[in-house]
C-alpha positions as CSV (number, residue, x, y, z in Angstrom):
1,M,43.4,-63.5,20.7
2,R,48.0,-62.8,21.1
3,L,48.3,-59.6,21.7
4,S,51.8,-57.9,22.3
5,V,52.9,-56.0,24.9
6,G,52.4,-52.8,23.2
7,G,49.0,-53.9,21.9
8,R,47.5,-54.5,25.9
9,L,48.8,-50.7,26.6
10,A,47.2,-49.5,23.5
11,M,43.9,-51.2,24.5
12,V,44.1,-50.5,28.2
13,S,45.2,-46.7,27.5
14,L,42.6,-46.5,25.0
15,G,39.2,-47.8,27.5
16,V,40.9,-45.8,30.2
17,V,40.0,-42.3,27.5
18,V,36.8,-43.7,26.4
19,L,35.6,-44.6,29.9
20,V,37.1,-41.1,31.0
21,A,36.3,-39.5,28.2
22,G,32.1,-40.8,29.2
23,V,32.4,-39.9,32.9
24,L,33.0,-36.4,31.9
25,A,30.3,-36.8,29.6
26,A,27.8,-37.8,31.8
27,L,29.2,-35.1,34.7
28,M,29.1,-32.4,31.4
29,S,25.3,-33.5,31.3
30,V,24.2,-33.3,34.6
31,Q,25.8,-30.1,35.6
32,L,24.0,-28.8,32.1
33,S,20.8,-29.9,33.7
34,D,21.4,-28.7,37.1
35,S,22.4,-25.8,35.8
36,G,19.1,-25.7,33.7
37,Q,17.0,-26.1,36.6
38,R,18.8,-23.3,38.4
39,Q,18.9,-21.2,36.0
40,A,14.7,-22.2,35.5
41,E,14.1,-21.1,38.7
42,Q,16.3,-18.0,38.8
43,V,13.2,-17.2,36.5
44,T,10.4,-18.2,37.3
45,R,10.9,-16.6,40.5
46,S,11.9,-13.3,39.1
47,V,9.0,-12.9,37.2
48,A,7.0,-14.5,39.6
49,E,8.1,-11.4,42.4
50,T,8.0,-8.9,39.8
51,L,4.1,-10.0,39.1
52,A,3.4,-9.6,42.7
53,H,4.3,-6.3,43.0
54,E,2.4,-4.4,40.4
55,P,-0.5,-2.8,41.8
56,D,-2.6,-2.9,38.9
57,V,-2.4,-6.7,38.5
58,A,-3.0,-7.1,42.6
59,A,-6.6,-4.9,41.9
60,L,-8.1,-7.6,38.6
61,V,-6.7,-10.5,41.0
62,R,-8.8,-8.8,43.2
63,A,-11.8,-7.8,40.9
64,Q,-11.5,-11.7,39.7
65,D,-11.3,-10.2,36.3
66,S,-9.5,-13.3,34.0
67,A,-10.2,-11.6,31.0
68,T,-8.2,-8.7,31.7
69,L,-5.6,-11.2,33.6
70,Q,-5.3,-13.7,30.2
71,P,-4.4,-11.5,27.6
72,M,-1.6,-10.0,29.6
73,V,0.1,-13.0,30.8
74,A,-0.3,-14.4,26.9
75,A,2.1,-11.4,26.5
76,I,4.8,-12.7,29.2
77,L,4.7,-15.7,28.2
78,S,5.3,-15.4,25.0
79,D,8.2,-12.7,25.4
80,A,9.4,-14.7,28.2
81,D,10.9,-18.7,28.4
82,L,7.9,-19.4,30.2
83,S,5.7,-22.6,30.0
84,F,2.5,-21.1,32.4
85,V,1.6,-18.1,33.9
86,T,-0.8,-19.0,36.8
87,I,-2.8,-16.3,38.8
88,M,-5.2,-17.0,41.4
89,T,-7.7,-16.4,44.2
90,P,-6.6,-17.3,47.7
91,D,-8.8,-19.9,47.6
92,G,-6.7,-21.4,44.4
93,I,-9.4,-20.9,42.1
94,R,-7.4,-20.2,38.8
95,L,-7.6,-16.6,36.9
96,T,-5.5,-17.6,34.2
97,H,-4.0,-20.6,32.5
98,P,-2.2,-21.2,29.3
99,D,-5.5,-23.7,28.8
100,P,-8.0,-21.9,28.8
101,S,-10.6,-24.1,30.0
102,Q,-8.4,-24.6,33.1
103,I,-9.7,-21.4,34.3
104,G,-11.9,-21.5,37.0
105,Q,-10.5,-24.8,38.1
106,P,-8.9,-25.8,41.7
107,Y,-5.2,-25.2,41.2
108,I,-2.6,-28.0,41.7
109,G,0.2,-27.2,43.9
110,S,0.3,-26.4,47.2
111,R,0.0,-23.3,47.9
112,E,0.0,-22.7,52.0
113,E,4.0,-20.9,52.3
114,A,2.6,-18.1,50.0
115,L,-1.1,-17.9,51.8
116,A,1.8,-17.3,54.9
117,G,3.3,-14.5,53.3
118,A,6.3,-16.3,52.0
119,T,7.8,-16.3,47.8
120,Y,9.0,-20.0,47.4
121,T,9.8,-22.6,44.7
122,E,9.3,-26.9,44.2
123,V,8.8,-28.7,41.5
124,Y,5.4,-30.1,41.3
125,E,3.5,-32.2,38.4
126,G,0.6,-30.7,37.2
127,T,-1.6,-29.8,34.3
128,L,1.4,-29.3,32.1
129,G,3.0,-32.1,33.8
130,P,6.1,-31.8,35.6
131,S,7.4,-28.5,36.3
132,V,9.7,-26.3,38.1
133,R,7.3,-22.8,39.9
134,T,7.5,-20.4,41.9
135,I,4.6,-19.0,43.8
136,A,4.2,-15.6,45.3
137,P,1.7,-13.9,47.1
138,V,-0.3,-10.8,45.4
139,R,-1.1,-7.9,48.2
140,A,-3.2,-5.1,47.7
141,G,-1.5,-2.3,45.9
142,G,1.7,-4.5,45.6
143,A,3.0,-3.2,48.6
144,D,5.2,-5.5,51.1
145,D,2.7,-5.2,53.9
146,G,-0.7,-5.2,52.1
147,E,-3.3,-7.8,52.2
148,I,-2.7,-10.5,50.2
149,V,-5.7,-11.0,47.5
150,G,-4.4,-13.9,45.5
151,L,-1.2,-15.7,44.1
152,V,0.5,-15.9,41.2
153,S,2.4,-19.4,40.0
154,V,5.3,-19.0,37.1
155,G,7.0,-21.7,35.7
156,V,8.3,-24.3,33.9
157,T,7.9,-27.3,33.0
158,L,10.6,-30.3,33.0
159,G,10.4,-30.9,29.7
160,A,11.3,-27.4,28.1
161,V,14.5,-27.5,30.6
162,Q,15.6,-31.1,29.0
163,A,14.8,-29.3,25.2
164,D,17.2,-26.8,26.3
165,L,19.6,-29.2,27.6
166,A,18.9,-31.4,24.3
167,A,20.3,-28.4,22.5
168,R,23.9,-28.4,23.9
169,V,24.3,-32.0,23.6
170,P,26.3,-32.1,20.2
171,L,28.8,-29.9,21.6
172,I,29.2,-32.7,24.8
173,V,29.2,-35.3,22.1
174,A,31.8,-33.4,19.9
175,A,33.7,-33.1,23.1
176,A,33.8,-36.4,24.1
177,A,35.1,-37.5,20.6
178,G,37.2,-35.2,20.2
179,I,38.8,-36.6,23.7
180,V,38.1,-40.0,22.4
181,G,40.1,-39.2,19.4
182,I,43.3,-37.6,21.0
183,G,43.3,-41.4,23.2
184,I,43.4,-43.1,20.0
185,L,46.7,-41.6,19.0
186,G,48.3,-42.1,22.5
187,A,47.1,-45.3,22.2
188,L,49.0,-45.8,18.6
189,Y,52.4,-44.0,20.3
190,V,51.9,-45.9,23.4
191,R,51.8,-49.2,20.5
192,R,54.9,-48.3,19.0
193,S,57.3,-46.9,21.7
194,A,56.4,-50.3,23.9
195,R,56.9,-52.5,20.4
196,R,60.5,-51.1,19.7
197,V,61.3,-52.3,23.5
198,T,59.3,-55.5,24.3
199,G,59.0,-56.1,20.6
200,S,56.1,-58.5,19.2
201,Y,56.1,-60.9,22.3
202,T,53.2,-60.9,24.9
203,P,53.1,-60.1,28.1
204,R,53.2,-63.8,28.6
205,E,55.7,-64.5,26.1
206,L,58.2,-61.6,27.3
207,A,57.7,-63.3,31.9
208,R,58.6,-66.2,30.3
209,L,61.4,-65.0,28.8
210,V,62.5,-62.2,31.8
211,E,62.3,-65.4,33.6
212,S,64.6,-67.9,31.4
213,Y,67.2,-64.4,31.1
214,E,67.1,-64.5,35.3
215,T,67.8,-67.7,35.3
216,V,71.1,-67.9,32.6
217,L,72.0,-64.5,33.7
218,H,72.6,-65.9,37.5
219,S,73.5,-69.6,36.8
220,L,76.3,-68.9,34.1
221,R,80.0,-69.5,35.8
222,E,81.4,-66.7,33.9
223,G,81.2,-62.6,34.4
224,L,78.9,-60.6,33.0
225,V,78.9,-57.0,33.3
226,V,77.1,-54.1,31.7
227,T,77.7,-50.9,31.6
228,D,75.4,-47.8,30.1
229,S,77.0,-45.0,27.9
230,D,78.2,-43.0,30.8
231,G,79.8,-45.9,31.9
232,R,78.1,-46.5,34.8
233,I,77.6,-50.6,35.4
234,V,73.8,-51.3,35.3
235,L,73.6,-55.0,35.6
236,Y,76.7,-58.0,36.5
237,N,75.9,-61.7,37.7
238,D,76.7,-63.5,41.2
239,E,80.0,-64.6,39.1
240,A,81.2,-60.7,38.5
241,A,80.1,-59.9,41.8
242,D,82.6,-62.8,43.4
243,L,85.5,-62.0,40.9
244,L,85.0,-57.9,41.1
245,G,84.2,-58.0,44.8
246,L,80.8,-56.0,44.1
247,P,77.6,-56.0,46.6
248,P,75.8,-59.1,45.5
249,A,74.1,-59.0,42.8
250,T,70.4,-58.5,43.1
251,Q,67.3,-59.1,40.4
252,G,67.0,-55.8,38.0
253,Q,68.8,-53.0,37.4
254,T,71.2,-51.2,39.2
255,S,73.9,-48.0,39.3
256,L,77.7,-47.7,40.4
257,D,80.4,-46.3,39.5
258,P,83.0,-48.5,39.3
259,R,85.7,-46.0,40.1
260,E,83.4,-45.6,43.2
261,T,83.7,-50.0,44.0
262,D,86.9,-52.2,45.3
263,M,87.8,-53.4,42.2
264,D,91.2,-52.7,40.7
265,A,91.8,-49.5,39.7
266,A,92.9,-50.0,36.6
267,L,89.8,-52.7,36.1
268,A,87.6,-50.1,36.9
269,E,88.9,-47.7,34.8
270,A,88.6,-49.9,31.6
271,I,85.1,-50.4,32.3
272,A,84.0,-46.4,32.9
273,T,85.7,-45.4,29.6
274,G,84.1,-48.3,27.6
275,R,87.8,-49.6,26.0
276,R,87.6,-52.3,24.1
277,M,89.3,-55.5,25.9
278,V,90.3,-58.7,23.9
279,E,91.2,-62.0,25.4
280,E,93.2,-59.6,28.7
281,T,94.6,-61.1,30.9
282,V,94.2,-58.9,34.5
283,A,95.5,-59.4,38.1
284,T,93.0,-58.8,41.3
285,G,93.7,-59.6,44.3
286,D,94.7,-63.4,44.3
287,R,93.1,-64.3,41.3
288,V,94.5,-63.6,37.2
289,L,91.2,-62.6,35.0
290,L,90.5,-63.0,31.3
291,V,88.5,-60.2,30.1
292,N,86.1,-58.9,26.7
293,Q,85.0,-55.9,26.8
294,E,82.9,-54.9,23.4
295,E,79.8,-52.5,22.2
296,A,76.7,-53.4,23.2
297,R,74.7,-54.9,20.3
298,D,71.2,-54.5,19.2
299,L,68.7,-56.9,17.8
300,T,69.9,-57.2,14.6
301,G,73.6,-57.8,15.8
302,R,74.3,-54.4,15.0
303,R,77.2,-52.2,17.5
304,A,74.7,-50.3,19.4
305,P,77.2,-47.9,21.4
306,E,74.9,-45.9,22.4
307,R,73.0,-48.7,24.5
308,G,76.5,-49.1,26.2
309,R,79.6,-51.9,26.9
310,V,79.6,-56.1,27.5
311,M,81.8,-57.1,29.4
312,T,82.9,-60.8,30.1
313,L,85.6,-62.6,32.8
314,R,86.6,-66.0,33.0
315,D,88.3,-66.6,36.0
316,R,92.3,-68.5,35.3
317,S,93.4,-68.9,38.6
318,E,92.8,-72.2,38.7
319,L,94.0,-72.8,35.0
320,Q,97.3,-71.4,35.4
321,A,97.6,-73.4,38.9
322,L,97.6,-76.2,36.5
323,L,99.7,-74.9,33.7
324,G,102.2,-74.1,36.0
325,E,102.4,-77.4,38.5
326,L,102.1,-79.3,34.9
327,E,105.4,-77.0,33.5
328,G,107.5,-77.6,36.9
329,V,106.5,-81.1,36.8
330,R,107.9,-80.5,33.5
331,T,110.8,-78.1,34.1
332,L,112.2,-81.0,36.7
333,T,112.1,-84.0,34.4
334,D,113.8,-82.6,32.1
335,T,116.2,-81.3,34.8
336,L,116.2,-85.0,36.1
337,R,116.7,-86.9,32.3
338,S,119.4,-84.1,31.9
339,Q,121.3,-84.7,35.2
340,T,120.7,-89.0,34.6
341,H,122.2,-88.7,31.0
342,E,125.1,-86.3,32.4
343,H,125.4,-88.6,35.6
344,G,125.6,-92.1,33.4
345,N,128.4,-90.2,30.5
346,R,130.6,-89.4,34.1
347,L,130.1,-92.7,35.6
348,H,131.1,-94.2,32.0
349,A,133.8,-92.1,32.1
350,L,135.3,-93.0,35.3
351,L,134.7,-96.7,35.1
352,A,136.7,-96.0,31.7
353,L,139.6,-94.6,34.2
354,L,139.9,-96.6,36.4
355,E,139.7,-100.1,33.9
356,L,142.5,-98.2,32.7
357,G,144.6,-98.1,35.9
358,R,144.4,-94.4,35.8
359,V,143.1,-93.6,39.3
360,D,144.7,-90.2,39.5
361,D,142.4,-88.9,36.3
362,A,139.5,-90.3,37.9
363,R,140.3,-88.6,41.4
364,Q,140.8,-85.0,39.1
365,L,137.0,-85.5,37.2
366,I,134.9,-86.5,40.1
367,A,136.3,-83.4,41.9
368,A,136.0,-81.2,38.8
369,S,132.2,-82.3,38.6
370,T,131.7,-81.2,41.8
371,E,133.5,-78.2,42.6
372,D,131.2,-76.1,40.7
373,R,128.3,-77.5,42.5
374,Q,129.6,-78.2,45.7
375,D,128.4,-75.0,47.2
376,L,124.6,-74.9,46.2
377,A,124.1,-78.7,47.4
378,D,125.4,-77.9,50.4
379,R,122.5,-75.3,50.6
380,I,120.0,-77.7,50.0
381,V,121.4,-80.2,52.6
382,S,121.0,-77.7,55.2
383,G,117.2,-77.0,54.4
384,N,117.8,-73.4,53.1
385,D,114.4,-71.4,52.6
386,G,115.5,-71.2,49.3
387,A,115.9,-75.2,48.5
388,V,113.5,-75.7,45.7
389,V,114.9,-73.2,43.4
390,V,118.3,-74.2,44.5
391,A,117.9,-77.9,43.5
392,L,116.2,-76.6,40.3
393,L,119.1,-74.6,39.2
394,L,121.4,-77.2,40.0
395,G,119.9,-79.3,37.9
396,K,120.1,-77.0,35.3
397,L,123.5,-77.2,35.1
398,D,123.4,-80.8,34.3
399,E,121.0,-79.5,31.5
400,A,122.5,-76.4,29.9
401,A,126.0,-78.6,30.0
402,E,124.2,-81.2,27.4
403,H,123.0,-78.0,25.3
404,G,126.5,-77.0,24.4
405,V,126.1,-74.2,26.8
406,A,128.0,-72.2,30.0
407,L,124.9,-71.8,32.9
408,D,126.7,-69.6,35.2
409,L,124.9,-68.9,38.8
410,D,124.6,-66.1,40.9
411,V,122.8,-66.9,43.9
412,E,122.9,-64.9,47.2
413,E,123.9,-66.3,50.4
414,P,121.7,-67.6,52.3
415,T,119.4,-67.9,49.4
416,P,116.5,-65.3,49.3
417,A,113.1,-67.0,50.4
418,L,110.7,-66.5,46.8
419,P,107.0,-65.3,48.2
420,L,105.6,-68.3,45.8
421,A,104.5,-71.5,46.5
422,P,107.2,-74.4,45.5
423,A,105.1,-74.9,42.5
424,E,105.3,-71.7,41.3
425,A,108.4,-70.6,42.3
426,V,110.1,-73.7,40.2
427,T,107.6,-72.6,36.9
428,V,109.0,-68.9,37.0
429,V,112.6,-69.8,37.9
430,G,112.5,-73.0,35.6
431,N,110.1,-71.3,32.4
432,L,112.8,-68.3,32.1
433,V,115.7,-70.1,32.6
434,D,114.1,-72.7,29.8
435,N,113.7,-69.9,27.6
436,A,117.0,-68.4,27.7
437,M,118.7,-72.0,27.5
438,D,117.0,-72.2,23.9
439,A,117.9,-68.4,23.0
440,A,121.1,-69.1,23.4
441,T,121.5,-72.7,21.8
442,A,119.9,-70.9,18.8
443,G,122.5,-68.3,18.7
444,P,125.9,-68.8,18.0
445,D,128.5,-69.4,20.5
446,P,130.2,-68.8,22.7
447,R,126.9,-69.8,24.6
448,W,126.0,-68.7,27.9
449,V,123.0,-68.0,30.6
450,R,123.4,-66.2,33.0
451,V,121.4,-66.5,36.3
452,S,121.0,-64.3,39.4
453,L,119.0,-64.2,42.7
454,T,119.6,-61.5,44.9
455,R,117.9,-59.6,47.4
456,R,116.8,-55.7,46.1
457,G,116.1,-53.6,50.0
458,P,112.7,-55.6,50.8
459,D,112.5,-56.6,47.1
460,V,113.7,-60.4,45.7
461,A,115.3,-60.1,42.5
462,I,115.9,-62.8,39.6
463,E,117.8,-61.9,36.8
464,V,117.9,-63.7,33.6
465,S,120.5,-63.5,30.8
466,D,121.8,-64.9,27.6
467,S,123.5,-65.1,24.7
468,G,120.9,-65.1,22.4
469,P,118.8,-63.5,19.4
470,G,116.6,-61.8,21.7
471,F,112.9,-61.6,21.2
472,D,111.1,-61.9,17.8
473,P,110.1,-58.2,17.1
474,T,107.3,-59.0,15.4
475,L,105.3,-60.4,18.9
476,A,103.6,-57.3,20.3
477,D,103.5,-59.2,23.1
478,P,106.0,-62.0,24.5
479,F,104.2,-63.1,27.0
480,A,101.1,-63.3,26.1
481,F,99.2,-66.9,25.8
482,G,100.2,-68.6,23.0
483,A,103.0,-66.2,21.9
484,S,106.1,-67.7,20.7
485,T,108.5,-68.4,17.9
486,K,108.9,-72.0,18.6
487,P,107.3,-74.4,15.6
488,A,103.9,-75.9,17.3
489,A,105.7,-79.6,17.7
490,A,108.0,-77.7,20.0
491,P,108.8,-80.1,23.3
492,G,106.1,-78.5,26.1
493,G,103.9,-76.2,23.8
494,R,104.0,-73.1,22.4
495,G,103.3,-69.8,24.0
496,V,102.8,-70.9,27.6
497,G,105.6,-71.0,30.2
498,L,106.0,-66.8,29.7
499,A,102.6,-65.8,30.4
500,L,102.2,-68.2,32.9
501,V,105.3,-66.4,34.5
502,R,103.6,-63.9,34.0
503,D,100.6,-64.3,35.3
504,I,102.5,-65.3,38.8
505,V,104.2,-62.3,38.9
506,S,101.6,-60.3,38.5
507,A,99.3,-62.2,40.8
508,H,102.0,-61.6,43.7
509,G,102.4,-57.7,42.7
510,G,105.7,-58.4,41.6
511,T,107.1,-56.5,38.2
512,L,108.7,-58.1,34.8
513,H,111.1,-56.3,32.5
514,V,112.9,-56.9,29.2
515,T,116.0,-55.2,28.1
516,D,118.5,-55.7,25.1
517,A,122.1,-56.2,24.8
518,P,122.0,-58.7,26.0
519,T,118.6,-60.5,26.7
520,T,117.3,-59.7,29.8
521,V,114.8,-60.6,31.5
522,R,114.0,-58.9,35.1
523,V,111.3,-60.0,37.7
524,V,111.6,-58.6,41.1
525,L,109.1,-59.6,44.1
526,P,107.8,-58.1,47.2
527,A,109.5,-59.8,49.8
528,P,107.2,-61.7,52.1
529,V,106.1,-60.7,55.4
530,E,107.1,-62.0,57.9
531,A,104.7,-63.5,60.7
532,V,105.2,-61.4,63.6
533,P,105.6,-63.0,67.1
534,A,102.1,-63.0,69.3
């Protein structure tokens, strides 16, 4: 039979209630039976001692006057809840009995203790069946120290005790039925409550579901964080623990305050407040994460904010590095192409001047071509720390000339060392200059771009200004991935370069600002920490 978790819990709880009700009914029956027997012992002892201390009874016993004793005993039986009152001689010959035919017959039962002067109670099977009986000595004159002239036995049959108990059975049955009824209501409530949580799954199906859930959760290569309605982290997987620096993920739920962990403060605040996040880029440590956070949903797909929030994390560091390298290669390729084009134009011009015999003009052309870049070329040859950036800017001079843009370079000497890998430095500087030249080319004359690379205290600043019209005001974030005003088929793709600049700068703890009139992008990077000699 296919029973859900709720159904099984209901059956177990109902079975427990029925078992408890049965045990209670049995205990009540035993207790009542024991109570009836004790009560019978008290009654028989009380009546036996009363008759034993009655002087008239002692005189009649001494006279063995059965004719007088039998009616007296019959009256006592009719008034008291007793089965028999037997008065006998010390030799055990009955003087009274509920069955007159037993008068004159020997008493069946023990008499030794009574003959010794003690009153005692026993359970014995006589002519009326098993009974609780009390035997007391009858002394002359009813005195405590008088001569024992006879014995009196007062008893109640066990059948009578059981009959009295049977009258109370309906009460016991009603109490047990009431307990079972309450148990049925409780079982129905348990079933309904369990179904709200486990649905109609059987224990086997639920175990398989949990096993699959744990397998998927810890196998995901995407970080997953689940928070409750109070903003506390209650569940996360191995990838999230690695990306956020959380303790190793364990089976089951936990409870962590994100503000008390070592993760990025802004990200911890976003998790704690449950702020909605859609494809947001967050730099934490040396990683760049793509973060999404939404309200939890129920089984029907409806939003259920009372159940908390669900956050997914994707590590974009490797992708960013690859895109950065690709952008760097593209930038260098464009620069080399421009240099090749410009170098070819100058060689053709020099060849024509030399063929015409205009040596002085050729000499002036050579001097003019090298005058504005000799300083930068010397820095490359001298092995300056910023040789890669200087070489890139040197190549950009020819690319700017090809686009009809005047490129003005202001590079502090010695060249400030950027705290970036060579590929990252090419990506940042190359994309900023390329974007400025594209903007200047689209603007009116005079077209110009100014690049400044200077120190600002312990930091290094890169400023790129242009004569272009500025960023499109319709773009909420010009540095977001995919944000671009270029055509979809534009060389180099759309909305990638500036987004990579932002991610690289953020990953290295730098800042990025944009101002207008003229459009200026300013990047400030912390100066690299120099190694201290051992």
